[in-house]
N, C-alpha and C positions, 0 to 999 in steps of 0.2 A: 744519385749517383755521381753526376757534375761535381759536386761539390766535396764528396768525400774522395775523388780521386784527383781533385786540385789541392786537398789538403794532405794527402798522400806523397803526392809528387812534392809539396811544399816541404814537407818531413823528411822524407827519405833520398830526394833528387831523383827518382825514377818514376815510370809510369805503372799504375796499378793495371796490369792487364786483366781484361775481361775475356774469358773463354766462350761464355753462353750467357743467355739472358732470355729472354721472350723465346719460348719455342712453341710453335702453332703446335695443331693436333698430330699433323705429317712427320713434325721433328720429335714428338714426343712417342709416336709408334716406332721410329727410327732407334731413340734411347731405349724404348722397351725392349725391340728385337735385339739390340745390341746387349743389353744385360741379361736375356734369356741365352745369349750365345757366350757368357762368362764376362761382359763388359759392367761397367760402372752401374751401381745401383739406380734404379728408376721405378717409378711407379707407374700404375696401370694408366694409360692415356686416358686424357679427360679430367684426371685429378690431380694433375702435376702443379707446382705452385711457380715453375717456369711458365707454364700455359696462362697463369693468371697475372704474367709479368711482376710478380714479385721476389724472384728468386736471380741469383747470380752466380755465375761459378767464376772464380777467379783463376789467373793462369800464373805462370813463373814460380817465383818462389814461394808464393802463398799457395799455390797447387801443390808445391813438393814437400813441405815441412811446416807443422805448426810451430816449430822452433825457430824459423826463420824470422830476420829482423822486419820484414812485411808482415808477417803472420801476427808476429808481437804486436806490431804496430796497430794493425786493424783490430786484435782483442782489446786493448786498451782505449782506442778512438770510434770504431764505427759504430758503435751504438750513439754517440752523439749526432750522428748522421742518418739514425734510423735504421742501422743495418746490425743482423747479430748472426753468429756463427752457429747456424743451426746445424749444420753436416756433422757438427761433433756429438749429435745424439742418434746419428743413424746406426743400423745394424752392423755396417762397415764405415766407419768415420771417413768423412770426405773433408779433407783440409780446404778444399775450395768453394764449399756450397754455402752461401749466405743469404741471409732473406732481409727483405725490406718490411719494417713494421708499419710506415706511414707517419712516424713520430717528429720527423725532421720539420723545424720551422725556419730554421736559418735560411739567409741568402744562399743563391746559387749563382756562381760564377756565369755568365754571359758567354756563349763560345768564342767570342772576341778575347776573353780573358783567359781561355781553355787551350794551353799549349800541345793537347793532344789531336786536336783537330783545328783545320783551317777551314771552317765550315762558318757561313753568317747567316742566321735565320733572320728574315727579313719580314715586313709587313706587320702581322700580328703575331709574330714569333710562332709560326706554326712551320712544320716540317714532315715530309713524309718518308717512308722508306718503302723502296719499290725494288723487285728482283725479277730475274726472267731467266730462262735456261735455253741456250742454241747451243745444237750440237755438242751436248753433255758440259757446257761452259756455263756456270751461272754467273751472273753480273747483277751486283748491288747497285743501287743507287739513291742517295739521299737528295730530296728534292726541297727546297726552300721556298716561299712562296713572295710575291712583290713583283707587279706587272713592269716589266722593263728591267728589272734589279734581281731576277730569280737567282738562285744557286743551284747547280746539278752537280753532284760529285759521284763519279762512277768507280767501283773496283771489283776485281774479282777474290778480293783477300777477304775470305770468310771471318778470319779473326776480325778485322775492321768491321766488316758487317755486323757481328755480333755487338761490337762496341757501340757502333750506331744503333743498334735495334736496342739496346740497353739504356740509351741516351735519348732516344725519339721515340721508342714504341714498338709495335709489331712492325712487319713488313708486310707489302700487299704483292702479291702475284699478279703481274701481268704478261700477256701474250707477247712476243718479240713486237707485233704491230703496234699493241697499244703501249709498250713501253716507249717504243720511238715516238708516238704521237704525244707522250707525257713530256717526253725529254725538249721536243720541238716547242711546246707550248711554254713550257717552263723557261727555257732560252730566248724564246719570242722568236724562232726562226719559220 
């Protein structure tokens, strides 16, 4: 995903927006219930390729039209990065739905090379995405390890959290107390 987004930015001069990536079981149930109430197509929870972390729903012009410059670029180039437009085969075509097939073997830009995120993975290139909800507000945090050198990025922006999940894997729910403990540990406070 990182390499695809970097190539997209290089070719078109703008960010490939990621609306949705990994979807935990609760997220799959929300999508399923939305579908039952007239929303976008969704499969029965537990069977979603979003739950297997191999699907991405892109936003912006890719979401809006398969004739857009961004969508045409993806159609011509995404397969080289292991991504294919599988949403075109759905009973209701989804311009935004793409799946990763695992075939990409090229190099991936490091976060330092990626203008979409000012996040630096440290130590052994490990990062974790956490979230907590307090008073109806969900806060997401990307934590990178490295004793005394750790990074902690917090956001309440769902779109950014989805981008982080797409880049770093699924998010783990933490209680507010645990969330604050992890934050203190990562930041050495």
